[in-house]
C-alpha positions in Angstrom: -79.9 14.0 -36.1 -82.8 13.2 -38.4 -84.0 10.2 -40.5 -82.3 9.4 -43.7 -84.0 10.3 -46.9 -83.5 8.2 -50.1 -80.3 6.7 -48.7 -78.6 10.0 -47.9 -76.9 10.7 -44.6 -79.0 12.6 -42.0 -78.8 16.3 -41.8 -78.0 18.0 -38.6 -78.5 21.8 -38.2 -77.9 23.0 -34.6 -79.6 19.8 -33.4 -83.3 20.5 -34.2 -85.4 18.7 -31.7 -88.6 17.2 -33.1 -91.4 18.3 -30.8 -93.2 15.4 -28.9 -95.6 13.6 -31.2 -98.3 11.6 -29.5 -99.3 8.7 -31.7 -103.1 8.5 -31.3 -104.6 5.1 -30.6 -107.2 4.6 -33.3 -109.3 1.5 -33.2 -110.2 -0.5 -36.3 -113.5 -2.2 -37.0 -112.3 -5.1 -34.9 -111.9 -2.8 -31.9 -108.1 -3.3 -31.9 -105.6 -0.5 -32.3 -104.5 0.1 -35.9 -100.7 -0.2 -36.1 -100.1 2.7 -38.5 -96.8 2.3 -40.3 -96.8 -1.4 -40.2 -100.5 -2.1 -40.8 -100.1 -4.3 -43.8 -96.8 -6.0 -42.8 -95.1 -7.4 -45.9 -98.3 -7.9 -47.7 -100.2 -5.6 -50.1 -103.0 -3.4 -48.8 -106.5 -4.3 -49.8 -107.7 -2.6 -53.0 -110.4 -0.6 -51.1 -107.7 1.1 -49.0 -106.4 3.1 -51.9 -107.8 6.6 -52.2 -109.5 6.4 -48.8 -108.1 8.5 -45.9 -109.7 7.6 -42.7 -108.5 9.0 -39.4 -106.8 12.0 -41.0 -106.6 13.6 -37.5 -103.5 11.4 -36.8 -101.6 13.8 -39.0 -102.5 16.9 -37.0 -99.2 16.9 -35.1 -97.4 17.7 -38.4 -98.6 21.3 -38.0 -96.9 21.6 -34.7 -93.7 20.1 -36.2 -93.8 22.8 -39.0 -94.3 25.5 -36.3 -91.2 24.3 -34.4 -89.3 23.9 -37.6 -90.0 27.5 -38.7 -89.0 28.8 -35.2 -85.8 26.8 -35.4 -84.8 28.1 -38.9 -85.6 31.7 -37.8 -83.4 31.2 -34.7 -80.4 29.6 -36.4 -80.3 31.1 -40.0 -80.0 34.6 -41.2 -83.4 34.8 -42.9 -86.7 36.4 -43.0 -90.3 35.2 -43.0 -93.3 36.5 -45.0 -96.9 35.4 -44.8 -98.1 34.3 -48.2 -101.5 34.3 -49.9 -103.4 31.0 -49.3 -104.0 28.5 -52.1 -106.8 25.9 -52.1 -106.8 23.7 -49.0 -104.3 25.9 -47.1 -104.8 27.3 -43.6 -101.5 29.2 -43.4 -98.7 29.8 -45.8 -95.3 31.6 -45.5 -92.0 31.9 -47.2 -88.6 31.7 -45.6 -85.8 33.6 -47.4 -82.1 33.6 -46.7 -80.5 36.9 -46.1 -78.9 38.3 -49.3 -75.4 37.0 -49.7 -72.4 39.3 -49.2 -70.3 40.5 -52.1 -73.0 39.7 -54.7 -73.3 36.0 -53.8 -76.3 34.4 -55.5 -79.6 34.5 -53.7 -80.5 31.1 -52.2 -83.7 29.3 -52.9 -86.7 30.4 -50.8 -88.8 27.8 -49.0 -92.6 28.2 -49.1 -94.3 26.2 -46.3 -98.0 25.6 -46.0 -100.3 24.2 -43.4 -103.1 22.2 -45.1 -106.6 21.3 -44.1 -105.9 17.6 -44.7 -104.2 18.0 -42.0 -100.6 18.2 -43.1 -97.9 20.4 -44.3 -96.1 21.1 -47.6 -92.7 22.6 -48.6 -92.1 24.1 -52.0 -88.3 24.1 -52.6 -88.1 25.3 -56.2 -89.2 22.0 -57.7 -92.3 21.4 -59.8 -93.9 19.3 -57.1 -93.9 20.3 -53.4 -92.8 17.9 -50.7 -95.8 16.9 -48.7 -96.2 15.4 -45.3 -97.9 13.1 -45.4 -96.9 12.2 -48.9 -100.4 10.7 -49.6 -102.2 9.9 -46.4 -104.5 7.2 -47.8 -105.1 4.1 -45.8 -103.1 2.0 -48.3 -100.0 4.1 -47.9 -100.1 3.5 -44.1 -97.7 6.3 -43.2 -96.5 6.6 -39.6 -96.8 10.2 -38.4 -93.4 10.3 -36.7 -91.6 8.9 -39.7 -93.5 11.4 -41.9 -92.5 14.2 -39.6 -88.8 13.2 -39.6 -88.7 13.0 -43.4 -90.4 16.4 -43.8 -88.0 18.1 -41.3 -85.0 16.5 -43.1 -86.2 17.8 -46.5 -86.6 21.4 -45.1 -83.3 21.3 -43.2 -81.4 20.2 -46.3 -83.0 23.1 -48.2 -81.7 25.7 -45.7 -78.4 24.0 -44.8 -76.4 26.4 -46.9 -78.1 29.5 -45.7 -75.9 31.8 -43.6 -76.0 31.3 -39.8 -77.7 33.9 -37.7 -75.2 35.9 -35.8 -75.3 35.2 -32.0 
């Protein structure tokens, strides 16, 4: 089961297992570990934290999460995968498409995934703005990599939930 997104119940598709994500210990200027995800507590971040993305390497595990997610969808859903041309800032891009429906059923929305040089991943699900992990990545946003990964997986699994299951 995965983290809730916007108050919705978690999605469960053949029990996707999030790959292990090692939270990297990153030291701040005071030589103490930075508690990403709870760095600012209930207070507001300092103004100079906005638009600055230090220690981006902490998001590198999101690429492994995307790899595992693609393997999971290909193993559990009747779908195909196609490598896609790269757009600015992308290292890899592909599209997952559900198998055509039987009896003239409408074609389900394709999912375009991209691995970015930030590092991070994006999912285009037929909306104007892609879902990104991390959403921002700046120091002010203070996103925890595990929470970001769970939310990203939840978004993609919701998108493919109605795709036909792969025959065993």
